[in-house]
C-alpha positions in Angstrom: 40.6 0.5 37.5 41.8 2.7 34.6 45.1 2.0 32.8 48.1 4.0 34.1 50.5 3.2 31.2 50.1 5.1 27.9 48.9 2.8 25.2 47.3 0.3 27.6 43.6 0.1 26.6 42.7 -2.4 29.4 40.2 -1.4 32.1 40.0 -3.6 35.1 36.6 -4.0 36.7 36.2 -5.8 40.1 33.1 -6.5 42.1 30.0 -8.8 42.2 29.4 -10.5 38.9 26.1 -8.7 38.2 27.6 -5.3 39.0 30.6 -6.1 36.7 28.3 -7.1 33.9 26.3 -3.9 34.3 29.4 -1.8 34.3 30.8 -3.5 31.2 27.5 -2.8 29.4 27.5 0.9 30.4 31.1 1.4 29.4 30.5 -0.3 26.0 27.5 1.9 25.4 29.6 5.0 26.2 32.4 3.7 23.8 29.9 3.1 21.1 28.5 6.7 21.5 32.0 8.2 21.3 32.6 6.3 18.0 29.2 7.1 16.6 29.0 9.1 13.4 26.3 11.8 13.1 25.1 13.3 9.8 22.2 15.6 8.9 20.6 14.8 5.6 18.8 17.8 4.1 15.5 16.9 2.5 12.5 19.1 1.7 10.0 19.0 4.6 7.1 18.0 2.2 9.0 14.8 1.5 9.5 13.8 5.1 6.1 12.0 5.5 6.9 9.8 2.5 10.3 8.9 3.8 8.8 8.0 7.2 6.0 5.9 5.6 2.7 4.7 6.9 3.0 3.8 10.6 6.7 4.7 10.3 7.3 1.6 8.2 10.1 3.0 6.1 12.0 4.4 9.1 11.7 1.1 11.0 12.9 -0.8 8.0 16.0 1.4 7.5 16.7 1.6 11.2 16.6 -2.2 11.6 18.6 -2.8 8.4 21.4 -0.4 9.4 21.2 -0.4 13.2 21.1 3.4 13.4 19.0 6.1 15.1 17.0 8.2 12.7 15.5 11.5 13.9 13.0 13.5 11.9 11.9 17.1 12.9 8.5 17.4 14.5 5.6 17.4 12.1 4.7 20.9 13.3 8.1 22.2 12.1 7.5 22.9 8.4 10.8 24.5 7.7 13.4 22.2 9.2 15.0 20.1 6.4 17.4 18.1 8.6 17.0 14.3 9.1 19.6 13.2 11.6 21.2 9.8 11.4 23.3 8.4 14.3 25.4 5.2 14.4 28.6 3.6 13.3 30.0 5.4 10.2 29.4 2.4 7.8 25.9 2.1 9.1 25.1 5.8 8.8 26.4 5.8 5.2 24.2 2.8 4.5 21.2 4.5 5.9 21.9 7.6 4.0 22.2 5.6 0.8 18.8 4.0 1.5 17.2 7.4 2.0 18.8 8.8 -1.1 17.3 6.1 -3.3 13.9 6.9 -1.8 14.4 10.6 -2.3 15.2 10.1 -6.0 12.0 8.0 -6.4 9.9 10.7 -4.6 11.4 13.4 -6.7 10.0 11.6 -9.8 6.5 11.4 -8.3 3.8 13.0 -10.6 0.1 13.5 -10.1 -2.4 13.0 -13.0 -6.1 13.3 -13.1 -8.2 10.9 -15.2 -11.9 11.3 -16.0 -14.0 8.2 -15.3 -17.7 8.4 -15.4 -19.0 8.4 -11.8 -21.4 5.6 -12.6 -18.4 3.2 -12.8 -16.7 4.3 -9.6 -18.5 1.7 -7.4 -17.1 -1.1 -9.6 -13.6 0.0 -8.5 -14.2 0.6 -4.8 -16.6 -2.3 -4.1 -15.7 -5.0 -1.6 -13.6 -2.6 0.5 -11.6 -1.5 -2.6 -10.3 -5.1 -3.2 -9.9 -4.5 -7.0 -8.4 -1.0 -6.4 -5.8 -2.2 -3.8 -4.7 -5.0 -6.1 -4.3 -2.6 -9.0 -2.3 -0.2 -6.9 0.0 -3.0 -5.9 0.4 -4.3 -9.4 1.3 -0.8 -10.6 4.2 -0.3 -8.3 2.4 1.2 -5.3 0.8 4.1 -7.3 -1.9 5.9 -5.2 -5.3 6.0 -6.8 -7.9 8.3 -5.2 -11.6 8.3 -6.3 -13.8 11.3 -5.4 -16.6 11.0 -2.9 -20.0 10.2 -4.3 -21.4 13.2 -6.1 -18.0 15.0 -6.2 -17.4 14.5 -9.9 -15.6 12.2 -12.3 -11.9 13.0 -11.7 -9.8 10.2 -10.4 -6.3 11.2 -9.0 -3.3 9.0 -9.7 0.0 9.7 -7.8 3.3 7.9 -8.2 6.3 7.6 -10.5 5.7 8.6 -14.2 5.9 5.0 -15.4 3.6 3.6 -12.7 1.0 6.3 -13.2 1.0 5.6 -16.9 0.5 1.9 -16.3 -2.3 2.5 -13.7 -4.1 4.9 -16.1 -3.9 2.3 -18.9 -5.3 -0.4 -16.6 -8.1 1.9 -15.3 -9.2 2.8 -18.8 -9.1 -0.8 -19.9 -11.4 -1.7 -17.1 -13.7 1.1 -18.0 -13.9 -0.2 -21.5 -15.0 -3.6 -20.1 -17.6 -1.9 -18.0 -18.9 0.1 -21.0 -19.3 -3.1 -23.0 -21.0 -4.9 -20.1 -24.8 -4.7 -19.6 -26.6 -5.5 -16.5 -30.2 -6.7 -16.6 -32.5 -7.3 -13.7 -35.1 -10.1 -14.2 -37.9 -10.7 -11.7 -38.3 -14.4 -11.0 -40.7 -15.6 -8.4 -38.6 -16.7 -5.4 -40.4 -20.1 -5.2 -38.6 -21.0 -8.5 -35.1 -20.0 -7.4 -34.3 -23.4 -6.0 -35.0 -24.9 -9.4 -32.2 -22.9 -11.0 -29.6 -23.4 -8.2 -30.4 -27.0 -7.5 -27.9 -29.8 -8.3 -24.9 -27.5 -7.8 -26.4 -24.9 -10.2 -26.7 -27.3 -13.1 -29.3 -25.1 -15.0 -27.4 -21.9 -14.3 -24.2 -23.4 -15.5 -25.8 -24.6 -18.7 -27.2 -21.1 -19.4 -23.8 -19.6 -18.6 -22.0 -21.9 -21.0 -24.6 -21.4 -23.7 -24.4 -17.7 -23.4 -20.6 -17.4 -23.5 -19.9 -16.8 -19.8 -22.8 -14.6 -18.8 -22.9 -14.0 -15.1 -26.2 -14.9 -13.3 -26.7 -14.0 -9.6 -29.7 -15.1 -7.6 -30.7 -13.7 -4.2 -29.9 -15.7 -1.1 -32.1 -18.8 -0.8 -35.3 -18.2 1.3 -35.1 -14.5 0.5 -38.2 -12.8 -0.6 -36.2 -10.8 -3.2 -37.2 -11.8 -6.7 -34.5 -9.9 -8.6 -32.0 -12.0 -10.6 -29.1 -10.1 -11.9 -27.6 -10.9 -15.3 -24.3 -9.4 -16.4 -22.6 -10.0 -19.7 -21.3 -8.5 -22.9 -24.1 -6.6 -24.6 -24.3 -9.1 -27.5 -25.1 -12.0 -25.1 -28.2 -10.5 -23.4 -31.6 -11.8 -24.5 -31.7 -15.6 -24.5 -32.8 -18.3 -22.2 -34.1 -16.3 -19.3 
């Protein structure tokens, strides 16, 4: 029953409890929609994918934070700049502010190419890129892309100017370490391998300590592989083994 007196905002609903609850929910939804604010935020289409984020992570975060609906144009529409935000005015304003911070960050994104000898690339992408992912995280989420094998030396860095500069510095520092590291392969009859790794690697540990932290890697026990890999600073090679 709708109010008949001007100024009376009370709506009377009568009926079975479940039906009344359902009616209240629908009316409240309609009221919320009437009071919703809608804005169109104009952003260059090439920035949309960064605002959306991987697996829509950025959109989900802002949507959950502000309780708003966020509508991007279809990916196939490369000309539409409008990002539509729907919700209560204060929530819409909050979502808009979140996007504006991201837009500022994206606008400052630069791309730089660094030459790193291809022979060192494996060191960065080994173990499913564990070192590389950690470096990207420590450098503010900068994106580091190595070329495919045989595709050259240029490594692409993409991110804010400060983060790219930091990532470049860290990459070149690691290259310096690699340049000063030598790897030697020594053939040791597999029947003697247990001698070196026995007693929790006592002999290997002694050699390692005597040679200032040289790294010694034996093949898996019972393997027929005779290659023992020694890695260290160039000045430490040529000693006990």
